[in-house]
All heavy atoms as an XYZ file, in Angstrom:
734
protein
N     142.900    113.504    -30.683
C     143.956    112.907    -29.915
C     145.177    112.755    -30.803
O     145.049    112.827    -32.025
C     143.500    111.577    -29.347
C     143.318    110.478    -30.378
S     142.613    109.004    -29.682
C     141.019    109.599    -29.257
N     146.354    112.540    -30.233
C     147.547    112.379    -31.070
C     147.395    111.229    -32.061
O     146.722    110.238    -31.796
C     148.645    112.094    -30.061
C     148.136    112.643    -28.776
C     146.637    112.496    -28.831
N     148.014    111.378    -33.211
C     147.948    110.391    -34.287
C     148.360    109.001    -33.818
O     149.445    108.815    -33.295
C     148.850    110.847    -35.438
C     148.577    110.096    -36.729
O     147.648    109.276    -36.777
O     149.313    110.332    -37.696
N     147.470    108.023    -34.001
C     147.731    106.606    -33.728
C     148.220    106.341    -32.307
O     148.947    105.390    -32.080
C     148.703    106.045    -34.756
N     147.811    107.158    -31.349
C     148.232    106.966    -29.967
C     147.085    106.483    -29.089
O     147.144    106.617    -27.881
C     148.781    108.286    -29.401
C     149.966    108.829    -30.140
C     151.186    107.960    -29.982
O     151.456    107.458    -28.902
N     151.926    107.752    -31.051
N     146.068    105.923    -29.666
C     144.919    105.530    -28.857
C     144.901    104.023    -28.621
O     145.448    103.240    -29.365
C     143.612    106.009    -29.474
C     143.381    105.552    -30.897
C     142.793    104.322    -31.158
C     143.733    106.363    -31.968
C     142.582    103.907    -32.456
C     143.525    105.954    -33.266
C     142.943    104.723    -33.501
O     142.725    104.307    -34.783
N     144.251    103.655    -27.520
C     144.111    102.264    -27.121
C     142.613    101.986    -27.013
O     141.903    102.680    -26.279
C     144.806    102.064    -25.774
C     144.664    100.654    -25.226
O     144.050     99.788    -25.876
O     145.174    100.423    -24.116
N     142.132    100.997    -27.720
C     140.704    100.690    -27.728
C     140.309     99.652    -26.685
O     139.175     99.175    -26.689
C     140.294    100.199    -29.119
C     140.418    101.222    -30.247
C     140.106    100.578    -31.585
C     139.515    102.416    -29.995
N     141.201     99.291    -25.775
C     140.907     98.235    -24.798
C     139.663     98.549    -23.965
O     138.816     97.668    -23.754
C     142.111     97.997    -23.896
N     139.525     99.770    -23.478
C     138.354    100.134    -22.684
C     137.068    100.028    -23.491
O     136.061     99.504    -23.019
N     137.104    100.533    -24.727
C     135.931    100.432    -25.598
C     135.600     98.970    -25.865
O     134.443     98.567    -25.804
C     136.164    101.174    -26.916
C     135.063    100.896    -27.914
C     133.850    101.561    -27.823
C     135.221     99.935    -28.908
C     132.814    101.287    -28.712
C     134.194     99.650    -29.799
C     133.000    100.333    -29.691
O     131.976    100.043    -30.564
N     136.600     98.166    -26.184
C     136.376     96.754    -26.507
C     135.752     96.002    -25.336
O     134.925     95.118    -25.525
C     137.678     96.074    -26.934
C     138.208     96.568    -28.263
C     137.294     96.204    -29.391
N     137.907     96.521    -30.672
C     137.234     96.655    -31.773
N     135.929     96.517    -31.784
N     137.851     96.942    -32.899
N     136.111     96.360    -24.106
C     135.525     95.714    -22.932
C     134.040     96.068    -22.807
O     133.205     95.206    -22.567
C     136.292     96.086    -21.668
C     135.712     95.499    -20.399
C     135.609     93.973    -20.381
O     136.335     93.287    -21.132
O     134.775     93.456    -19.612
N     133.708     97.335    -22.975
C     132.297     97.752    -22.933
C     131.537     97.077    -24.071
O     130.428     96.556    -23.875
C     132.182     99.292    -23.018
C     130.736     99.721    -23.233
C     132.766     99.937    -21.776
N     132.110     97.057    -25.260
C     131.493     96.411    -26.414
C     131.247     94.927    -26.141
O     130.166     94.401    -26.405
C     132.414     96.592    -27.620
C     131.919     95.951    -28.899
C     132.961     96.040    -30.003
O     134.044     95.422    -29.871
O     132.688     96.736    -30.991
N     132.252     94.243    -25.582
C     132.129     92.812    -25.289
C     130.990     92.545    -24.306
O     130.162     91.655    -24.513
C     133.443     92.279    -24.716
C     133.434     90.764    -24.467
C     134.604     90.314    -23.628
N     134.579     90.834    -22.267
C     133.758     90.416    -21.296
N     132.885     89.460    -21.525
N     133.813     90.946    -20.093
N     130.912     93.335    -23.236
C     129.838     93.152    -22.247
C     128.474     93.416    -22.871
O     127.507     92.701    -22.609
C     130.074     94.050    -21.036
C     131.214     93.583    -20.172
C     131.262     94.283    -18.827
N     130.957     95.699    -18.889
C     131.800     96.670    -18.586
N     133.016     96.403    -18.188
N     131.436     97.927    -18.678
N     128.374     94.456    -23.687
C     127.103     94.776    -24.333
C     126.669     93.640    -25.259
O     125.525     93.180    -25.212
C     127.207     96.092    -25.107
C     125.932     96.409    -25.847
C     124.793     96.804    -25.156
C     125.849     96.269    -27.228
C     123.604     97.058    -25.818
C     124.672     96.528    -27.902
C     123.556     96.923    -27.191
O     122.373     97.161    -27.852
N     127.597     93.169    -26.103
C     127.247     92.104    -27.051
C     126.841     90.832    -26.311
O     125.925     90.136    -26.732
C     128.408     91.831    -28.005
C     128.627     92.955    -28.998
S     129.850     92.608    -30.279
C     131.309     92.282    -29.319
N     127.477     90.545    -25.201
C     127.119     89.368    -24.405
C     125.693     89.481    -23.868
O     124.976     88.499    -23.778
C     128.115     89.206    -23.259
C     127.908     87.966    -22.433
C     128.968     87.846    -21.366
C     128.726     86.607    -20.527
N     129.705     86.472    -19.449
N     125.265     90.704    -23.556
C     123.937     90.897    -22.969
C     122.807     90.905    -23.998
O     121.667     90.640    -23.653
C     123.894     92.199    -22.167
O     123.874     93.322    -23.014
N     123.098     91.218    -25.275
C     122.018     91.351    -26.253
C     122.007     90.297    -27.348
O     121.001     90.139    -28.029
C     121.987     92.757    -26.908
C     121.727     93.826    -25.889
C     123.229     93.024    -27.712
N     123.100     89.613    -27.586
C     123.096     88.594    -28.636
C     124.311     88.657    -29.532
O     125.221     89.452    -29.318
N     124.288     87.828    -30.540
C     125.434     87.634    -31.418
C     125.572     88.741    -32.457
O     124.617     89.078    -33.137
C     125.313     86.280    -32.137
O     125.194     85.261    -31.152
C     126.507     86.014    -33.013
N     126.778     89.274    -32.553
C     127.135     90.244    -33.584
C     128.136     89.580    -34.517
O     128.898     88.711    -34.101
C     127.799     91.487    -32.965
C     126.835     92.467    -32.358
C     126.218     92.202    -31.151
C     126.565     93.669    -32.982
C     125.347     93.111    -30.577
C     125.699     94.587    -32.419
C     125.085     94.309    -31.215
N     128.145     90.008    -35.759
C     129.157     89.551    -36.714
C     129.949     90.763    -37.186
O     129.458     91.893    -37.145
C     128.525     88.850    -37.930
O     127.602     89.746    -38.563
C     127.785     87.579    -37.532
N     131.177     90.534    -37.621
C     132.005     91.629    -38.121
C     131.402     92.197    -39.400
O     130.978     91.445    -40.276
C     133.424     91.157    -38.412
C     134.212     90.853    -37.147
O     133.858     91.391    -36.087
O     135.174     90.073    -37.225
N     131.354     93.520    -39.481
C     130.945     94.199    -40.710
C     132.159     94.313    -41.623
O     133.295     94.292    -41.159
C     130.444     95.616    -40.410
O     129.344     95.592    -39.559
N     131.910     94.482    -42.894
C     133.001     94.713    -43.842
C     133.633     96.064    -43.528
O     132.948     97.078    -43.491
C     132.433     94.713    -45.265
C     133.468     94.744    -46.348
C     134.281     93.469    -46.441
O     133.743     92.387    -46.155
O     135.465     93.580    -46.791
N     134.953     96.113    -43.259
C     135.597     97.410    -42.994
C     135.500     98.319    -44.216
O     135.431     97.848    -45.343
C     137.056     97.053    -42.715
C     137.104     95.584    -42.554
C     135.891     95.014    -43.216
N     135.495     99.605    -43.969
C     135.434    100.586    -45.045
C     136.579    101.568    -44.853
O     136.766    102.104    -43.758
C     134.099    101.336    -45.001
C     133.943    102.512    -45.947
C     133.901    102.030    -47.390
C     132.697    103.298    -45.617
N     137.359    101.782    -45.900
C     138.411    102.797    -45.888
C     138.283    103.616    -47.149
O     138.127    103.064    -48.232
C     139.800    102.150    -45.812
C     140.052    101.496    -44.479
C     141.523    101.418    -44.122
O     142.264    102.390    -44.388
O     141.897    100.394    -43.563
N     138.326    104.939    -46.987
C     138.241    105.809    -48.153
C     138.881    107.146    -47.842
O     139.044    107.520    -46.688
C     136.791    106.000    -48.592
C     135.839    106.668    -47.603
C     135.533    108.076    -48.067
C     134.569    105.862    -47.509
N     139.275    107.827    -48.903
C     139.791    109.182    -48.791
C     138.715    110.131    -49.295
O     138.122    109.907    -50.345
C     141.065    109.345    -49.616
C     142.218    108.559    -49.026
O     142.398    108.603    -47.794
O     142.941    107.892    -49.778
N     138.461    111.164    -48.512
C     137.472    112.170    -48.891
C     138.132    113.526    -48.684
O     138.293    113.982    -47.549
C     136.209    112.027    -48.048
C     135.089    112.888    -48.524
C     133.788    112.515    -47.855
O     133.756    111.802    -46.873
N     132.700    113.025    -48.389
N     138.556    114.126    -49.798
C     139.311    115.370    -49.700
C     140.604    115.108    -48.944
O     141.294    114.133    -49.218
N     140.909    115.929    -47.944
C     142.163    115.754    -47.205
C     142.060    114.725    -46.066
O     143.002    114.546    -45.318
C     142.419    117.145    -46.634
C     141.052    117.689    -46.403
C     140.218    117.152    -47.551
N     140.908    114.064    -45.939
C     140.699    113.108    -44.842
C     140.812    111.663    -45.297
O     140.330    111.291    -46.365
C     139.297    113.266    -44.248
C     139.005    114.448    -43.372
C     137.544    114.413    -42.940
C     139.903    114.484    -42.158
N     141.410    110.838    -44.441
C     141.338    109.393    -44.613
C     140.362    108.904    -43.557
O     140.483    109.245    -42.376
C     142.695    108.711    -44.416
C     142.611    107.233    -44.612
N     142.492    106.662    -45.863
C     142.571    106.217    -43.718
C     142.405    105.352    -45.729
N     142.447    105.061    -44.433
N     139.381    108.120    -43.976
C     138.322    107.638    -43.091
C     138.377    106.125    -43.047
O     138.459    105.464    -44.080
C     136.936    108.104    -43.590
C     136.893    109.627    -43.648
C     135.830    107.533    -42.713
C     135.701    110.184    -44.394
N     138.323    105.580    -41.819
C     138.293    104.126    -41.644
C     137.163    103.800    -40.692
O     137.074    104.349    -39.592
C     139.616    103.634    -41.059
C     139.658    102.135    -40.865
C     141.034    101.696    -40.444
N     141.305    102.146    -39.097
C     141.647    101.339    -38.099
N     141.794    100.052    -38.296
N     141.877    101.829    -36.902
N     136.263    102.927    -41.136
C     135.150    102.457    -40.314
C     135.303    100.955    -40.110
O     135.440    100.201    -41.075
C     133.806    102.715    -40.993
C     133.380    104.161    -41.177
C     132.186    104.242    -42.115
C     133.032    104.781    -39.848
N     135.265    100.536    -38.854
C     135.245     99.111    -38.545
C     134.094     98.877    -37.588
O     133.744     99.754    -36.797
C     136.579     98.613    -37.942
C     136.953     99.426    -36.709
C     137.692     98.648    -38.965
C     138.176     98.893    -35.981
N     133.471     97.721    -37.679
C     132.332     97.505    -36.802
C     131.806     96.094    -36.799
O     132.354     95.179    -37.408
N     130.716     95.971    -36.081
C     130.005     94.706    -35.936
C     128.523     94.991    -36.106
O     128.075     96.097    -35.839
C     130.267     94.119    -34.553
C     131.742     93.836    -34.290
C     131.953     93.318    -32.896
C     133.411     93.085    -32.598
N     134.088     92.194    -33.492
N     127.767     93.957    -36.538
C     126.335     94.165    -36.700
C     125.548     92.955    -36.227
O     126.050     91.839    -36.168
C     125.980     94.525    -38.136
C     126.197     93.438    -39.142
C     125.855     93.894    -40.551
O     125.871     95.093    -40.843
O     125.560     93.021    -41.367
N     124.305     93.240    -35.883
C     123.376     92.211    -35.414
C     122.043     92.457    -36.100
O     121.497     93.562    -36.038
C     123.231     92.328    -33.894
C     122.233     91.378    -33.286
C     122.277     91.505    -31.765
N     121.670     92.727    -31.305
C     120.455     92.814    -30.766
N     119.708     91.746    -30.617
N     119.987     93.967    -30.370
N     121.549     91.444    -36.778
C     120.266     91.577    -37.470
C     119.152     90.931    -36.661
O     119.328     89.850    -36.127
C     120.340     90.945    -38.848
C     121.288     91.698    -39.750
C     121.298     91.121    -41.155
N     122.280     91.841    -41.937
C     121.980     92.769    -42.818
N     120.732     93.080    -43.052
N     122.928     93.385    -43.488
N     118.032     91.637    -36.608
C     116.819     91.121    -35.986
C     115.787     90.986    -37.104
O     116.112     91.158    -38.265
C     116.356     92.092    -34.904
C     117.344     92.232    -33.767
C     116.876     91.581    -32.492
O     115.667     91.628    -32.237
O     117.718     91.038    -31.767
N     114.549     90.743    -36.760
C     113.521     90.545    -37.783
C     113.425     91.704    -38.765
O     113.371     91.510    -39.962
C     112.154     90.317    -37.133
C     111.991     88.987    -36.411
C     110.658     88.941    -35.690
C     112.130     87.831    -37.378
N     113.390     92.938    -38.253
C     113.196     94.087    -39.136
C     114.155     95.237    -38.867
O     113.926     96.359    -39.302
C     111.750     94.580    -39.050
C     111.345     94.955    -37.639
O     112.138     94.741    -36.710
O     110.219     95.467    -37.467
N     115.232     94.970    -38.123
C     116.229     96.007    -37.843
C     117.644     95.432    -37.913
O     117.844     94.231    -37.776
C     116.051     96.637    -36.444
O     116.195     95.622    -35.454
C     114.711     97.330    -36.292
N     118.579     96.336    -38.118
C     119.996     95.995    -38.038
C     120.635     96.962    -37.058
O     120.498     98.180    -37.194
C     120.682     96.112    -39.410
O     120.050     95.210    -40.318
C     122.162     95.778    -39.323
N     121.312     96.418    -36.055
C     122.037     97.221    -35.077
C     123.520     97.137    -35.417
O     124.047     96.049    -35.628
C     121.799     96.692    -33.666
C     122.547     97.455    -32.609
C     122.264     96.942    -31.206
O     121.666     95.869    -31.046
O     122.677     97.638    -30.263
N     124.180     98.281    -35.465
C     125.592     98.331    -35.821
C     126.370     99.076    -34.749
O     125.927    100.119    -34.267
C     125.781     99.055    -37.176
O     124.941     98.445    -38.151
C     127.211     98.983    -37.643
N     127.524     98.536    -34.381
C     128.472     99.194    -33.495
C     129.690     99.515    -34.347
O     130.268     98.607    -34.958
C     128.872     98.272    -32.340
C     127.739     97.712    -31.493
C     128.283     96.708    -30.483
C     126.977     98.822    -30.790
N     130.072    100.778    -34.419
C     131.167    101.176    -35.315
C     132.195    102.037    -34.596
O     131.858    102.782    -33.683
C     130.633    101.988    -36.496
C     129.826    101.201    -37.483
S     129.247    102.243    -38.843
C     127.877    103.096    -38.066
N     133.420    101.940    -35.081
C     134.493    102.847    -34.702
C     134.866    103.606    -35.973
O     135.152    103.005    -36.999
C     135.719    102.093    -34.162
C     135.338    101.288    -32.919
C     136.855    103.076    -33.858
C     136.424    100.336    -32.457
N     134.823    104.923    -35.895
C     135.124    105.807    -37.022
C     136.415    106.546    -36.697
O     136.474    107.317    -35.749
C     133.957    106.779    -37.205
C     134.189    107.804    -38.291
O     135.224    107.770    -38.982
O     133.317    108.683    -38.453
N     137.460    106.278    -37.466
C     138.796    106.855    -37.275
C     139.067    107.747    -38.488
O     139.006    107.292    -39.620
C     139.772    105.680    -37.194
C     141.237    106.048    -37.255
O     141.591    107.104    -37.810
O     142.036    105.253    -36.770
N     139.345    109.041    -38.251
C     139.601    109.983    -39.345
C     140.869    110.772    -39.056
O     141.081    111.198    -37.917
C     138.450    110.969    -39.496
C     137.132    110.334    -39.812
C     136.022    111.362    -39.964
O     136.260    112.545    -40.124
N     134.794    110.894    -39.915
N     141.686    110.955    -40.083
C     142.859    111.803    -39.919
C     143.214    112.487    -41.243
O     142.855    112.018    -42.308
C     144.058    111.019    -39.366
C     144.547    109.947    -40.272
N     144.074    108.664    -40.233
C     145.477    109.965    -41.251
C     144.688    107.934    -41.150
N     145.534    108.698    -41.783
N     143.913    113.613    -41.119
C     144.333    114.406    -42.277
C     145.463    113.676    -43.004
O     146.408    113.215    -42.384
C     144.833    115.804    -41.831
C     143.736    116.576    -41.101
C     145.400    116.602    -43.004
C     142.614    117.065    -41.956
N     145.353    113.601    -44.332
C     146.407    112.972    -45.133
C     147.190    113.982    -45.961
O     148.251    113.647    -46.468
C     145.806    111.912    -46.089
O     144.792    112.522    -46.873
C     145.230    110.745    -45.317
N     146.701    115.205    -46.070
C     147.382    116.238    -46.840
C     148.739    116.543    -46.190
O     148.814    116.936    -45.024
C     146.499    117.495    -46.873
C     147.132    118.616    -47.650
O     147.895    119.398    -47.034
O     146.869    118.716    -48.860
N     149.829    116.352    -46.945
C     151.194    116.481    -46.413
C     151.451    117.875    -45.844
O     152.016    118.009    -44.755
C     152.228    116.158    -47.516
C     151.966    114.793    -48.077
C     153.643    116.376    -47.025
C     152.798    113.658    -47.654
N     151.035    118.911    -46.558
C     151.278    120.280    -46.087
C     150.563    120.531    -44.760
O     151.128    121.134    -43.838
C     150.838    121.289    -47.139
N     149.333    120.069    -44.645
C     148.574    120.268    -43.403
C     149.189    119.462    -42.260
O     149.239    119.928    -41.122
C     147.114    119.906    -43.616
C     146.393    120.942    -44.482
C     144.970    120.593    -44.766
N     144.152    120.616    -43.556
C     142.839    120.397    -43.563
N     142.203    120.149    -44.701
N     142.157    120.412    -42.440
N     149.681    118.259    -42.556
C     150.318    117.452    -41.514
C     151.618    118.114    -41.041
O     151.902    118.152    -39.852
C     150.559    116.026    -41.997
C     149.242    115.243    -42.141
C     149.456    113.792    -42.482
N     150.114    113.041    -41.431
C     149.528    112.601    -40.315
N     148.251    112.845    -40.106
N     150.205    111.916    -39.432
N     152.386    118.655    -41.989
C     153.628    119.359    -41.618
C     153.325    120.582    -40.762
O     154.132    120.968    -39.917
C     154.411    119.771    -42.865
C     155.157    118.629    -43.508
C     155.957    119.128    -44.699
C     156.715    117.983    -45.342
N     157.489    118.410    -46.507
N     152.162    121.193    -40.994
C     151.761    122.368    -40.219
C     151.214    121.982    -38.840
O     150.845    122.845    -38.057
C     150.720    123.172    -40.993
N     151.142    120.673    -38.557
C     150.728    120.238    -37.220
C     149.373    119.579    -37.109
O     148.952    119.218    -36.017
N     148.657    119.437    -38.225
C     147.340    118.788    -38.169
C     147.510    117.268    -38.234
O     147.251    116.635    -39.249
C     146.458    119.260    -39.323
C     145.958    120.670    -39.150
C     144.936    121.027    -40.205
O     143.796    120.536    -40.122
O     145.304    121.783    -41.115
N     147.944    116.690    -37.129
C     148.236    115.259    -37.106
C     147.323    114.483    -36.166
O     147.503    113.282    -35.974
C     149.699    115.013    -36.691
O     149.909    115.579    -35.398
C     150.661    115.623    -37.695
N     146.357    115.134    -35.568
C     145.472    114.454    -34.622
C     144.507    113.513    -35.336
O     144.270    113.629    -36.536
C     144.687    115.484    -33.812
N     143.963    112.598    -34.573
C     142.975    111.651    -35.064
C     141.631    111.981    -34.431
O     141.541    112.236    -33.238
C     143.371    110.200    -34.678
C     142.271    109.214    -35.026
C     144.668    109.811    -35.346
N     140.587    111.978    -35.251
C     139.223    112.103    -34.753
C     138.686    110.686    -34.622
O     138.684    109.920    -35.585
C     138.380    112.909    -35.736
O     137.027    112.854    -35.362
N     138.254    110.328    -33.430
C     137.771    108.976    -33.166
C     136.351    109.062    -32.639
O     136.076    109.793    -31.685
C     138.694    108.335    -32.128
C     138.614    106.852    -31.909
C     138.894    106.075    -33.190
C     139.598    106.436    -30.825
N     135.441    108.337    -33.293
C     134.034    108.339    -32.882
C     133.567    106.907    -32.679
O     133.963    106.001    -33.407
C     133.162    108.984    -33.955
C     133.434    110.427    -34.158
C     132.438    111.019    -35.159
N     132.688    112.422    -35.326
C     133.263    112.954    -36.397
N     133.618    112.197    -37.395
N     133.465    114.235    -36.477
N     132.693    106.740    -31.723
C     132.069    105.445    -31.471
C     130.586    105.613    -31.758
O     129.949    106.530    -31.246
C     132.290    105.013    -30.027
C     133.742    104.943    -29.661
C     134.334    105.971    -28.951
C     134.515    103.874    -30.061
C     135.680    105.924    -28.623
C     135.860    103.808    -29.749
C     136.441    104.838    -29.024
N     130.042    104.732    -32.591
C     128.671    104.884    -33.071
C     127.879    103.615    -32.797
O     128.357    102.507    -33.042
C     128.658    105.153    -34.599
C     127.241    105.290    -35.115
C     129.492    106.374    -34.939
N     126.669    103.789    -32.293
C     125.689    102.696    -32.208
C     124.506    103.152    -33.040
O     123.917    104.198    -32.788
C     125.252    102.447    -30.782
C     124.171    101.387    -30.703
C     123.829    101.083    -29.249
N     122.723    100.159    -29.190
C     121.546    100.434    -28.647
N     121.323    101.610    -28.080
N     120.598     99.529    -28.645
N     124.174    102.370    -34.053
C     123.109    102.747    -34.989
C     122.108    101.602    -35.077
O     122.492    100.444    -35.198
C     123.740    103.006    -36.348
C     122.767    103.282    -37.453
C     123.521    103.539    -38.746
O     124.269    104.483    -38.858
N     123.328    102.673    -39.714
N     120.844    101.937    -35.013
C     119.778    100.957    -35.235
C     118.969    101.432    -36.420
O     118.447    102.551    -36.425
C     118.883    100.796    -33.991
C     119.735    100.290    -32.815
C     117.733     99.848    -34.283
C     119.011    100.206    -31.503
N     118.911    100.600    -37.436
C     118.284    100.979    -38.693
C     117.167     99.998    -39.014
O     117.347     98.782    -38.941
C     119.339    100.951    -39.806
C     118.811    101.257    -41.176
C     119.956    101.175    -42.189
C     119.445    100.975    -43.564
N     119.410     99.636    -44.045
N     116.012    100.533    -39.392
C     114.908     99.687    -39.855
C     115.243     99.143    -41.220
O     115.657     99.895    -42.112
C     113.611    100.487    -39.895
N     115.134     97.835    -41.392
C     115.410     97.217    -42.691
C     114.257     97.473    -43.654
O     113.103     97.616    -43.240
C     115.625     95.716    -42.536
C     116.896     95.405    -41.744
O     117.824     96.231    -41.779
O     116.959     94.327    -41.134
N     114.599     97.548    -44.920
C     113.584     97.723    -45.952
C     112.754     96.444    -46.056
O     113.294     95.331    -46.029
C     114.246     97.995    -47.307
C     115.049     99.284    -47.352
C     114.164    100.510    -47.265
O     113.058    100.506    -47.852
O     114.565    101.470    -46.601
N     111.434     96.565    -46.176
C     110.608     95.366    -46.343
C     110.928     94.657    -47.660
O     111.233     95.309    -48.663
C     109.175     95.884    -46.333
C     109.252     97.369    -46.412
C     110.675     97.780    -46.166
N     110.905     93.339    -47.620
C     111.139     92.549    -48.845
C     109.990     92.765    -49.813
O     108.838     92.879    -49.427
C     111.283     91.084    -48.503
N     110.319     92.837    -51.100
C     109.268     93.023    -52.112
C     109.131     91.793    -52.968
O     109.941     90.946    -53.050
C     109.562     94.227    -53.013
O     110.831     94.059    -53.605
C     109.494     95.504    -52.235
């Protein structure tokens, strides 16, 4: 989609309804990093259960290389992720 032209209101409404139905989520620590010509930003929320962690994330990626941006690569890749991960047993 065009660079920074997105609105997350629809996603946030679905997220809000989902979180209300399953329980309390807390904000995850945001992550921002550059990997080659990409800038990656992850923001999310997580909910811990006895042996799992459920995470809802928004992954925003865009090209930062000036030459590539001048050539027209200015779109944003936006992904929505729901991940459920088994926690490692305590030792």
